[in-house]
N, C-alpha and C positions, 0 to 999 in steps of 0.2 A: 509364442508371442500372444496368442489369444488367451491362454490361461493367465498370463501376467496382467493383461488388461482387465480380465474379469475379476481377478483378485484385487486389483487396485480399485475398481468400481465398488466391489463388495466392502472393502475396508473404508472407503469414503462414506458409504451409506451407513455403516455400523458405527462410525465415529461419534455422532451426536449422542447415541446411547451410552457409549463408553465415557464420554465427558460428563454426562448426567450422573452416571454411577459414581464417578470420582467426586463430583461436586456434592453429592448427598452424604458423603462419609462424615464430614464435619464442617463447621462454618469457615474454618481457616482454609480448607481445600477449595471451597466455593469462592472465597475471596481471592485466592491465588489464581484460580482459573479466570476469573473476571478481570483481574489486573493484567494477566498475561494477554488476554484478548484486547484490552484497551491499549496496551503497549504496542502490540502488533498492528492494531487498527490505526493508531496515531502515526507509526512509522510509515505505513502504507500511504496514509493521507499526505504526509509531508513529502514523500518521494513522488507521489502523483502530482502534487502542486509544483514541485521543482521541475519535473519533466514537462508538464504543461507550459510552464513559463519558458523553458528552453525552446519548446516547439513553436510557441508564439513569437519568440524572439527571432527565430530563423525565418519565419514567414513575413513578419512586418518589416517594412523598409526602415533603415536607420537614417532619419533625416535630421536628428538633433546634433550629430557630430560635425556636420558641415557648417562652418562659420560663414558669415556674410563677407564678401570681398571688401577690403578697405578702399576708400576713395583716394587716399594719399599715395597709393602705390601705382 
């Protein structure tokens, strides 16, 4: 288990260098890496926004759905 964790940490630390190496091959590779990062970032932002909205909806009271009682009844 310890070696698995240390390999994971080592690979995480070495990833920026690997991405930099891929990006410097040609301009198309750099564009693809940047676009992939933007797509992942946008999807994480949308999911975070929806999750935050659901959490706020659970916490706040729902007072808008209760109507006023009618005087004629």
